[in-house]
C-alpha positions as CSV (number, residue, x, y, z in Angstrom):
1,M,-155.4,68.2,-40.6
2,T,-152.6,66.8,-38.3
3,A,-153.6,65.6,-34.6
4,A,-151.8,67.1,-31.6
5,T,-148.6,65.0,-30.9
6,P,-148.2,63.6,-27.4
7,G,-144.8,63.4,-25.7
8,G,-142.3,60.7,-26.4
9,R,-141.4,58.3,-29.3
10,F,-141.2,54.7,-30.2
11,E,-137.7,53.3,-29.5
12,D,-136.4,50.1,-30.8
13,R,-135.3,47.8,-28.1
14,A,-135.0,44.7,-29.7
15,V,-131.5,43.9,-28.1
16,E,-132.4,45.1,-24.6
17,A,-135.3,42.9,-24.6
18,G,-133.6,39.6,-25.3
19,I,-134.4,39.1,-29.1
20,T,-131.4,38.0,-30.8
21,F,-133.3,36.3,-33.7
22,R,-131.9,37.1,-37.4
23,M,-134.0,36.1,-40.6
24,N,-131.6,34.5,-42.8
25,F,-132.2,34.8,-46.6
26,L,-131.0,32.0,-49.2
27,P,-127.6,33.5,-50.5
28,K,-128.2,31.7,-54.2
29,E,-131.6,33.2,-54.4
30,Q,-131.7,36.7,-52.8
31,G,-128.0,37.3,-52.4
32,E,-125.4,38.5,-54.9
33,K,-127.2,36.9,-57.9
34,F,-130.6,38.3,-56.9
35,K,-133.8,36.5,-58.6
36,I,-137.1,37.8,-58.8
37,N,-139.2,35.3,-57.0
38,L,-141.3,34.8,-54.0
39,Y,-138.3,34.2,-51.7
40,D,-137.8,37.9,-51.6
41,H,-141.3,38.0,-49.7
42,G,-139.5,37.0,-46.4
43,C,-140.8,35.4,-43.4
44,G,-143.6,36.2,-40.8
45,V,-143.8,37.3,-37.1
46,V,-146.4,35.8,-34.8
47,V,-148.0,37.3,-31.4
48,G,-149.9,34.7,-29.1
49,D,-149.6,33.6,-25.4
50,Y,-148.3,30.0,-26.1
51,D,-147.8,29.2,-22.1
52,G,-151.1,30.6,-20.9
53,D,-149.1,33.1,-18.3
54,G,-151.2,36.1,-19.5
55,H,-148.4,37.7,-21.4
56,D,-148.3,37.5,-25.1
57,D,-145.3,35.6,-26.6
58,L,-143.2,36.3,-29.9
59,Y,-142.5,33.6,-33.0
60,F,-140.4,34.5,-35.7
61,L,-140.4,32.6,-39.0
62,N,-137.0,32.0,-41.0
63,Q,-135.8,30.6,-44.2
64,L,-132.5,29.7,-43.7
65,G,-131.9,28.4,-40.0
66,P,-134.5,27.7,-37.2
67,N,-137.4,29.7,-36.4
68,A,-137.4,31.3,-33.0
69,L,-139.9,31.5,-29.8
70,Y,-139.5,34.0,-27.2
71,K,-141.1,33.8,-24.1
72,N,-142.3,37.4,-22.4
73,K,-141.1,37.3,-18.8
74,G,-144.2,40.0,-18.2
75,D,-142.4,43.1,-18.5
76,G,-142.1,43.1,-22.1
77,T,-138.4,41.5,-22.2
78,F,-137.9,38.0,-23.7
79,V,-136.4,34.8,-23.0
80,D,-135.4,32.3,-26.1
81,A,-137.8,29.1,-25.4
82,T,-137.6,27.5,-28.7
83,K,-135.6,24.4,-27.8
84,Q,-137.8,23.6,-24.9
85,A,-141.0,24.3,-26.8
86,G,-139.6,22.2,-29.9
87,V,-141.0,24.6,-32.7
88,G,-137.6,25.5,-34.1
89,V,-138.2,23.6,-37.2
90,G,-135.0,24.8,-39.5
91,D,-135.4,21.8,-41.8
92,R,-137.4,23.7,-44.3
93,I,-138.3,27.1,-45.8
94,C,-140.8,28.3,-43.3
95,V,-143.1,31.4,-44.2
96,A,-145.9,32.1,-41.9
97,G,-147.3,31.2,-38.6
98,T,-150.5,31.4,-36.3
99,F,-151.5,30.5,-32.9
100,A,-154.9,29.4,-32.3
101,D,-156.9,27.2,-30.0
102,Y,-158.2,24.6,-32.7
103,D,-159.1,21.9,-30.3
104,N,-160.9,24.3,-27.8
105,D,-158.7,22.6,-25.0
106,N,-157.8,26.1,-23.5
107,D,-154.2,26.5,-24.7
108,Q,-152.7,27.9,-27.9
109,D,-151.5,25.5,-30.8
110,L,-149.3,26.7,-33.6
111,F,-149.4,26.1,-37.4
112,V,-146.7,27.0,-39.8
113,T,-146.6,27.3,-43.4
114,S,-143.7,26.3,-45.7
115,T,-142.4,26.6,-49.2
116,R,-142.5,22.9,-50.5
117,G,-141.2,21.6,-47.3
118,G,-144.5,20.6,-45.7
119,N,-146.8,22.9,-43.3
120,I,-146.9,21.7,-39.7
121,L,-149.5,21.6,-37.0
122,F,-148.1,21.7,-33.4
123,E,-150.4,20.6,-30.8
124,N,-149.9,22.4,-27.4
125,Q,-149.1,19.7,-24.8
126,G,-149.0,22.2,-21.9
127,H,-146.2,23.3,-20.0
128,G,-144.6,25.1,-22.9
129,I,-144.1,21.9,-24.9
130,F,-145.6,21.3,-28.5
131,K,-146.0,18.1,-30.6
132,D,-146.1,17.7,-34.4
133,V,-149.8,16.2,-35.1
134,T,-149.8,17.1,-39.0
135,Q,-150.3,13.6,-40.1
136,R,-152.9,12.7,-37.6
137,A,-154.8,15.9,-38.3
138,G,-154.9,15.3,-42.0
139,L,-153.0,18.6,-42.7
140,E,-150.1,17.2,-44.8
141,L,-149.8,19.7,-47.7
142,I,-146.7,20.3,-49.5
143,A,-146.9,23.4,-51.7
144,H,-145.8,26.9,-52.1
145,S,-147.9,28.1,-49.1
146,S,-148.3,31.8,-47.8
147,T,-150.9,32.5,-45.0
148,A,-152.6,30.3,-42.6
149,S,-155.7,31.6,-41.0
150,F,-157.9,29.8,-38.3
151,V,-161.6,30.9,-38.5
152,D,-164.9,29.3,-37.6
153,L,-166.3,29.3,-41.1
154,D,-169.5,27.4,-40.5
155,H,-170.3,28.7,-37.1
156,D,-170.1,25.3,-35.4
157,S,-167.8,26.6,-32.3
158,D,-164.5,25.3,-33.8
159,L,-162.0,26.7,-35.9
160,D,-161.7,25.7,-39.5
161,L,-158.3,26.6,-41.5
162,I,-157.7,28.5,-44.4
163,V,-154.2,28.0,-46.2
164,T,-153.4,30.2,-49.2
165,N,-151.0,29.0,-51.8
166,T,-149.3,31.0,-54.7
167,A,-148.0,29.0,-57.5
168,Q,-145.3,26.4,-58.5
169,W,-142.4,29.1,-59.0
170,T,-139.7,26.6,-58.0
171,G,-137.8,24.1,-60.0
172,A,-137.8,20.4,-59.8
173,E,-134.4,19.7,-58.5
174,L,-133.3,20.3,-55.1
175,E,-130.5,22.8,-54.4
176,S,-126.9,21.1,-54.0
177,D,-127.2,21.3,-50.2
178,G,-130.6,19.6,-50.3
179,K,-132.6,22.3,-48.3
180,Y,-134.7,24.0,-50.8
181,F,-135.8,24.3,-54.4
182,P,-134.3,26.9,-56.5
183,G,-136.9,29.8,-57.6
184,V,-137.4,31.2,-61.1
185,T,-135.2,33.9,-62.0
186,S,-137.3,36.9,-63.7
187,Y,-140.7,38.5,-63.5
188,D,-141.8,37.0,-66.8
189,D,-140.9,33.5,-65.5
190,L,-142.5,34.3,-62.4
191,V,-145.9,35.1,-63.7
192,V,-146.5,32.1,-65.8
193,S,-145.7,29.6,-63.1
194,P,-148.6,27.0,-62.8
195,K,-151.2,28.3,-60.0
196,E,-151.8,26.7,-57.1
197,F,-155.1,27.2,-55.0
198,N,-156.2,27.8,-51.7
199,N,-156.8,24.9,-49.2
200,I,-160.0,25.0,-47.0
201,Y,-160.2,22.6,-44.1
202,K,-163.2,21.9,-41.9
203,N,-162.4,21.0,-38.2
204,N,-164.1,17.9,-37.2
205,G,-164.2,18.4,-33.8
206,D,-161.8,15.4,-32.9
207,G,-158.5,16.9,-33.6
208,T,-158.7,16.0,-37.4
209,F,-159.6,18.3,-40.4
210,A,-161.5,17.4,-43.5
211,D,-160.5,19.0,-47.0
212,I,-163.4,20.9,-48.3
213,T,-161.6,23.1,-50.7
214,E,-163.9,22.1,-53.8
215,I,-167.1,22.6,-52.2
216,S,-166.4,25.6,-50.1
217,G,-166.3,28.5,-52.8
218,L,-163.0,29.5,-51.6
219,K,-160.7,27.7,-53.7
220,G,-159.6,31.0,-55.2
221,Q,-157.8,32.1,-58.5
222,G,-154.3,31.3,-57.5
223,W,-151.4,33.3,-56.0
224,G,-153.4,33.5,-52.7
225,G,-151.6,35.9,-50.2
226,D,-153.3,37.3,-47.0
227,V,-156.6,36.5,-45.4
228,A,-158.9,39.1,-43.8
229,V,-162.1,37.9,-42.1
230,F,-165.2,40.2,-41.1
231,D,-168.9,40.3,-41.2
232,F,-168.9,43.0,-44.0
233,D,-172.7,43.0,-44.4
234,A,-173.8,42.5,-41.0
235,D,-175.8,39.4,-41.7
236,G,-174.3,37.6,-38.7
237,R,-171.8,35.3,-40.7
238,I,-168.1,35.7,-41.1
239,D,-167.0,36.6,-44.7
240,V,-163.5,36.2,-46.1
241,L,-161.2,38.5,-48.3
242,I,-158.3,37.1,-49.9
243,T,-155.3,38.9,-51.5
244,N,-154.0,38.0,-55.0
245,M,-150.3,38.7,-55.5
246,F,-150.8,38.7,-59.4
247,G,-154.6,39.4,-59.8
248,A,-157.5,41.1,-58.1
249,S,-158.1,40.3,-54.7
250,Q,-161.4,38.6,-53.7
251,L,-164.2,39.2,-51.3
252,Y,-166.2,36.2,-50.6
253,K,-169.7,36.3,-48.9
254,N,-170.7,33.3,-46.4
255,L,-173.8,31.9,-47.6
256,G,-174.4,30.0,-44.0
257,D,-173.5,26.4,-45.0
258,A,-169.7,26.6,-45.4
259,T,-169.8,27.8,-48.5
260,F,-169.1,31.1,-50.1
261,R,-169.8,33.3,-53.2
262,D,-167.4,35.9,-54.7
263,V,-169.1,39.2,-54.4
264,T,-165.9,41.6,-55.1
265,K,-167.5,43.4,-57.8
266,E,-170.8,44.0,-56.3
267,A,-169.6,45.1,-52.7
268,L,-166.3,46.7,-53.7
269,E,-166.4,47.6,-57.5
270,R,-162.8,47.9,-58.0
271,I,-160.0,46.3,-55.8
272,S,-156.3,46.2,-55.5
273,W,-154.4,44.1,-58.1
274,G,-151.2,42.7,-57.1
275,A,-152.0,43.0,-53.4
276,I,-150.0,41.7,-50.4
277,G,-151.5,42.4,-46.9
278,A,-155.1,42.9,-45.7
279,K,-156.4,44.3,-42.3
280,V,-159.8,44.9,-41.0
281,L,-160.4,48.0,-38.6
282,D,-162.7,50.8,-38.0
283,F,-160.6,53.7,-39.1
284,N,-163.5,56.2,-38.6
285,N,-165.4,55.1,-35.3
286,D,-168.5,54.5,-36.8
287,G,-169.2,51.1,-35.5
288,K,-168.6,49.4,-38.8
289,L,-165.6,47.5,-39.6
290,D,-163.6,48.8,-42.7
291,L,-160.9,47.1,-44.7
292,F,-157.4,48.3,-45.9
293,I,-155.2,46.3,-48.4
294,S,-151.6,47.0,-49.3
295,D,-150.3,46.8,-52.9
296,M,-146.6,46.2,-53.4
297,H,-146.4,44.8,-56.8
298,S,-147.6,48.1,-58.3
299,D,-144.6,49.8,-57.3
300,M,-141.9,47.4,-58.8
301,W,-141.1,49.5,-61.9
302,P,-138.5,52.3,-60.9
303,P,-135.5,53.0,-63.1
304,A,-132.6,50.6,-62.7
305,N,-130.3,53.2,-61.7
306,L,-130.5,53.4,-57.9
307,S,-130.3,57.2,-57.4
308,D,-132.7,57.7,-60.3
309,A,-134.9,55.1,-58.4
310,L,-134.8,56.9,-55.4
311,T,-136.0,60.2,-56.9
312,Y,-138.8,58.3,-58.9
313,A,-139.9,56.8,-55.4
314,I,-140.0,60.1,-53.6
315,Q,-141.8,61.7,-56.5
316,N,-144.2,58.9,-57.2
317,A,-145.0,57.6,-53.6
318,K,-148.6,58.7,-53.6
319,V,-149.3,58.1,-57.1
320,K,-151.6,55.4,-58.5
321,Y,-151.3,54.2,-62.0
322,S,-153.5,52.8,-64.6
323,L,-151.2,50.0,-65.6
324,V,-149.6,46.9,-64.2
325,T,-146.1,48.4,-64.9
326,G,-146.9,51.7,-63.3
327,A,-144.9,54.4,-64.8
328,G,-142.6,51.8,-66.5
329,A,-143.4,53.2,-69.8
330,K,-141.7,56.5,-69.3
331,F,-138.2,54.5,-69.1
332,G,-138.5,52.6,-72.7
333,K,-140.3,50.5,-75.1
334,Q,-139.4,47.4,-73.0
335,A,-142.3,48.3,-70.2
336,E,-144.8,48.7,-73.0
337,E,-143.9,45.3,-74.3
338,M,-144.0,43.7,-70.7
339,E,-147.3,45.5,-70.0
340,A,-149.0,43.7,-73.1
341,R,-147.6,40.4,-72.1
342,F,-148.9,40.6,-68.3
343,V,-152.2,41.8,-69.5
344,D,-152.5,38.5,-71.6
345,R,-150.7,35.9,-69.4
346,L,-152.6,37.4,-66.3
347,Q,-155.9,38.4,-67.9
348,V,-155.9,41.6,-66.5
349,R,-159.1,43.8,-66.6
350,Y,-158.3,47.4,-66.0
351,D,-161.9,48.4,-65.2
352,D,-161.9,45.8,-62.2
353,V,-159.0,46.8,-60.4
354,V,-156.7,49.5,-58.7
355,F,-153.0,49.6,-59.0
356,G,-152.2,50.7,-55.5
357,N,-153.5,50.5,-51.9
358,S,-157.1,50.5,-51.2
359,L,-159.4,51.6,-48.1
360,F,-162.8,50.5,-48.0
361,K,-165.0,52.5,-46.0
362,N,-168.2,50.5,-44.6
363,L,-171.1,52.1,-45.8
364,G,-173.6,49.4,-44.5
365,S,-175.9,47.1,-46.5
366,G,-173.0,45.4,-47.9
367,R,-171.6,48.2,-49.7
368,M,-167.9,49.6,-49.3
369,E,-166.4,52.6,-50.8
370,E,-162.7,52.8,-51.7
371,M,-161.1,56.0,-50.5
372,S,-157.2,55.2,-50.0
373,D,-156.3,58.4,-51.9
374,R,-158.7,60.9,-49.9
375,A,-157.4,59.3,-46.8
376,G,-153.8,59.8,-47.7
377,L,-153.2,56.0,-47.5
378,E,-151.3,55.4,-51.0
379,T,-147.5,54.5,-50.1
380,W,-144.7,53.2,-51.7
381,W,-143.3,49.6,-51.6
382,P,-145.9,48.3,-48.7
383,W,-145.9,44.7,-47.5
384,G,-147.6,44.1,-44.3
385,I,-150.1,45.8,-42.3
386,A,-150.5,46.3,-38.3
387,V,-153.2,48.4,-36.9
388,G,-153.9,49.7,-33.4
389,D,-154.4,52.6,-31.7
390,F,-150.6,53.7,-31.0
391,D,-151.2,57.1,-29.4
392,G,-154.5,56.2,-27.3
393,D,-156.5,59.0,-28.8
394,G,-159.2,56.5,-29.5
395,S,-158.7,56.1,-33.3
396,E,-156.8,53.4,-34.8
397,D,-153.5,53.9,-36.9
398,I,-151.8,52.1,-39.3
399,F,-148.0,50.6,-39.6
400,L,-146.7,49.5,-43.0
401,A,-143.7,47.5,-43.2
402,S,-142.2,48.4,-46.4
403,G,-138.9,48.3,-48.7
404,M,-137.2,46.1,-50.8
405,G,-133.8,45.7,-49.3
406,Y,-130.5,44.8,-51.2
407,P,-130.1,45.3,-54.3
408,F,-132.8,48.0,-54.0
409,V,-132.7,51.4,-52.7
410,Y,-133.6,52.1,-49.0
411,W,-137.3,52.8,-48.5
412,H,-138.7,53.7,-45.1
413,N,-141.5,51.8,-43.2
414,H,-144.9,54.2,-42.7
415,L,-146.5,55.1,-39.6
416,M,-149.8,56.5,-40.6
417,M,-151.4,58.3,-37.8
418,N,-155.0,58.9,-37.7
419,N,-156.2,62.4,-38.0
420,R,-159.8,61.5,-36.6
421,D,-161.2,63.2,-39.8
422,E,-161.0,60.2,-42.3
423,T,-157.4,61.0,-43.1
424,F,-154.0,59.9,-42.2
425,S,-150.6,61.4,-41.9
426,E,-147.1,59.8,-42.1
427,R,-145.0,60.4,-39.0
428,S,-142.5,57.6,-38.9
429,T,-139.6,59.9,-38.3
430,E,-141.4,62.4,-35.7
431,L,-142.4,59.4,-33.6
432,G,-139.2,57.4,-33.7
433,I,-140.0,54.6,-36.3
434,E,-137.3,56.3,-38.8
435,P,-134.5,56.0,-39.3
436,P,-133.8,52.5,-38.0
437,R,-131.4,51.9,-35.2
438,G,-128.2,51.2,-36.6
439,G,-128.7,53.1,-39.8
440,T,-130.5,52.4,-43.0
441,F,-128.0,50.0,-44.2
442,Q,-127.0,46.7,-42.6
443,R,-123.3,46.2,-41.2
444,D,-122.4,43.7,-43.7
445,Q,-122.0,44.1,-47.3
446,I,-123.5,41.9,-49.9
447,G,-121.5,41.4,-53.1
448,G,-119.3,44.4,-52.0
449,E,-122.2,46.8,-51.9
450,R,-124.2,48.1,-49.2
451,A,-127.4,46.3,-48.2
452,A,-130.4,48.4,-47.5
453,R,-132.5,47.3,-44.8
454,S,-136.3,46.4,-45.2
455,S,-139.5,45.1,-43.4
456,R,-141.6,42.5,-44.4
457,C,-144.2,42.3,-41.9
458,A,-145.4,43.5,-38.4
459,A,-147.5,42.7,-35.4
460,T,-149.0,44.5,-32.3
461,A,-149.3,43.7,-28.7
462,D,-149.0,45.7,-25.4
463,F,-146.0,43.4,-24.3
464,D,-145.2,45.2,-21.3
465,G,-148.7,45.8,-19.8
466,D,-148.6,49.4,-19.7
467,G,-151.7,50.2,-21.8
468,R,-149.5,51.4,-24.8
469,L,-149.1,49.1,-27.9
470,E,-145.8,48.0,-29.2
471,I,-145.0,47.2,-32.9
472,V,-142.6,44.0,-33.7
473,T,-141.4,43.5,-37.4
474,N,-139.5,40.8,-39.0
475,N,-137.0,42.1,-41.4
476,F,-135.4,40.6,-44.4
477,N,-132.0,39.0,-43.9
478,D,-131.8,41.0,-40.9
479,R,-132.8,41.4,-37.3
480,P,-136.2,42.4,-36.1
481,Y,-137.5,45.7,-35.1
482,Y,-139.1,45.8,-31.4
483,Y,-140.4,49.4,-30.8
484,R,-141.4,50.0,-27.5
485,N,-144.0,52.6,-27.3
486,K,-142.8,55.6,-24.8
487,L,-145.8,58.2,-26.0
488,T,-147.5,60.1,-23.3
489,P,-149.7,57.4,-21.7
490,Q,-153.4,58.1,-22.2
491,N,-156.5,56.2,-20.7
492,F,-157.2,52.8,-22.3
493,V,-159.4,49.7,-21.8
494,A,-158.5,46.1,-23.0
495,F,-160.6,43.0,-23.4
496,K,-159.7,39.3,-23.4
497,L,-162.4,37.5,-24.7
498,Q,-163.2,33.8,-24.4
499,G,-165.8,31.8,-26.2
500,T,-168.0,29.0,-24.8
501,R,-171.0,28.6,-27.6
502,S,-168.3,30.4,-29.9
503,N,-164.9,28.9,-30.6
504,H,-162.6,29.2,-27.5
505,D,-160.1,31.9,-29.1
506,A,-163.5,34.0,-29.7
507,I,-162.0,34.8,-33.3
508,G,-164.7,36.9,-35.3
509,A,-166.0,38.5,-32.1
510,V,-166.5,42.3,-32.2
511,A,-166.3,44.4,-29.3
512,R,-167.8,48.2,-29.4
513,V,-166.9,50.7,-26.6
514,F,-169.3,53.5,-26.6
515,V,-167.7,56.9,-25.5
516,G,-169.6,60.1,-25.9
517,D,-170.6,60.3,-29.7
518,Q,-167.9,57.8,-31.0
519,I,-168.4,53.8,-31.2
520,L,-164.7,52.3,-31.0
521,T,-164.9,49.0,-32.4
522,R,-162.2,46.1,-32.6
523,Q,-162.4,42.4,-33.8
524,V,-160.7,39.6,-32.7
525,N,-158.7,38.5,-35.7
526,P,-157.0,35.4,-36.6
527,A,-153.6,35.8,-38.5
528,G,-153.5,38.6,-41.0
529,G,-151.9,41.5,-42.2
530,Y,-149.2,39.6,-44.3
531,L,-147.6,36.5,-42.6
532,S,-148.1,37.8,-39.1
533,Q,-150.5,37.7,-36.3
534,S,-151.1,40.5,-33.8
535,S,-152.4,40.0,-30.1
536,K,-155.9,38.8,-29.8
537,T,-156.4,41.0,-26.7
538,L,-158.7,43.9,-27.9
539,H,-157.1,47.5,-27.1
540,F,-158.9,50.7,-26.9
541,G,-157.3,54.0,-26.4
542,L,-159.5,56.4,-24.7
543,G,-157.6,59.6,-24.6
544,K,-158.6,62.0,-22.1
545,H,-162.0,60.1,-21.6
546,D,-162.2,59.0,-17.8
547,H,-165.2,56.8,-18.4
548,I,-167.1,54.7,-20.7
549,D,-170.6,54.9,-21.5
550,R,-171.4,50.9,-22.2
551,V,-169.7,47.9,-24.0
552,E,-171.5,45.6,-26.3
553,I,-169.8,42.5,-27.5
554,T,-171.1,40.4,-30.6
555,W,-169.8,37.0,-30.5
556,P,-169.5,34.5,-33.6
557,S,-172.5,32.4,-32.1
558,G,-174.7,35.5,-32.5
559,T,-174.8,36.2,-28.8
560,V,-175.0,40.0,-27.9
561,Q,-173.4,40.6,-24.7
562,K,-173.8,44.2,-23.0
563,L,-171.5,45.1,-20.2
564,D,-172.0,47.8,-17.6
565,P,-169.1,50.6,-17.8
566,P,-166.0,48.8,-16.9
567,K,-163.0,50.1,-14.9
568,I,-160.5,52.1,-17.4
569,N,-157.0,51.5,-17.3
570,A,-157.2,47.9,-17.2
571,V,-157.4,44.5,-19.0
572,H,-160.8,42.7,-18.5
573,Q,-161.4,39.0,-18.9
574,V,-164.8,38.5,-20.8
575,V,-166.8,35.0,-21.0
576,E,-169.2,34.4,-23.4
577,P,-172.7,33.9,-21.5
578,A,-174.6,31.0,-22.3
579,E,-177.6,33.3,-23.7
580,S,-177.8,36.6,-25.2
581,N,-178.4,39.5,-22.6
């Protein structure tokens, strides 16, 4: 079934909002001589209130040129504050970022990952100024890094750090201008790159970190991509999911002493192979956190001819295959030979993986059921995931940043609206997401050919404070999309949580809003969804409900706080109590 549509649509208003940033790719890597390597995975977008004025700001990452920090003027329009803040970087290939209060001093610090340029920790000095404290903090890692996620792994009230790394897919010599290392040129070369592994850092509580990778159990299997954290088995400890770009993603159970055990098989049975993004949500309002994973790599095998590729994509958008190379075998013996090489080199175990997106419904007692096909969530060329109740009806929806861009065909972003019956419907065109403003192709050609637009990641926040969630993307070699939410307003309630016994950001805290027979559940998430971070403000659409029965917050410390029914259509500040009530 398809839920009734409220009036209005999303409207891309990036230019009007003052967002002039452009993500620039590396012309010799992804330009006229397109190489198959991870430079085409793009760069991230981060949401956070860096200046503490109560309004979420925006930070865009870049490959060629500086990053950009935009200060929210309070009405959903922005002013460029990059130079004043000192976070432009611009001297290395930046990948992802995250805002977090790692030192519990009541302001948002910033961590940036890089491809072989060195990761950076910026400490917030107040007054909108940041200082590079990477060396002092003990975080001087030079690797092919991807996601950085701050989370309290040992429940000692401060934020530890997970940094995922991929593999050594770049060469030894700098490119001629000295700014980056050229990448490999083909898929075969890419998959045999020596693996890198995750780095796990314990927060010492004094502004420094200790590397506990080897003892943590979270070192992983290489090719680390995204991170999702949640207490999947309701034992009071935060567990960790890490996606794998060229292997099976891994779910790790927290054993309670900053060590973890891989429980993927016993908890999930089969999981996405070659996954990109991961996001925690409660898609069916049963009070339990579920998990959605996006898999782009299983969709890499259409015909070389672009018109045939578009037909192929349309016909196969919701198909899951049984092979790494998807339906590639239909197009010649070469794909069969490639499949055999990949199975050998990547140690693929067909019975353990799903080639496509996966949605895990939380059944309780540490068990989850994969049901992406039943839910209608298999899609084509998905990268990043952003979730939120976009139409305010009480159920969380899903935005999937999608497409490949030049030299591939155009493929649209997906707006998967929750039908409130454990299924989703694709409504990107109906609700104004597609086609993109300015058309499906960029203004400037590449190599004399049209260049299709494509998105890599997305984040959400109520930037203008009207109770409706906006969507912002970082696009590949293009300007961002900034979708202002103009759907018909519905009732809502929102919470900004502050930990006392828990980490100050309250990352990992879960709020449940009880409305009739529904339990609306949201978690304060760290960075996640793929190279992105959404607002830490918890937003609940209420539809036509004009009151709430009760609110219950479970803090990372274990404290359970029960609130009297709050005023609706308002944002509430909630501080963790000294003891459970």
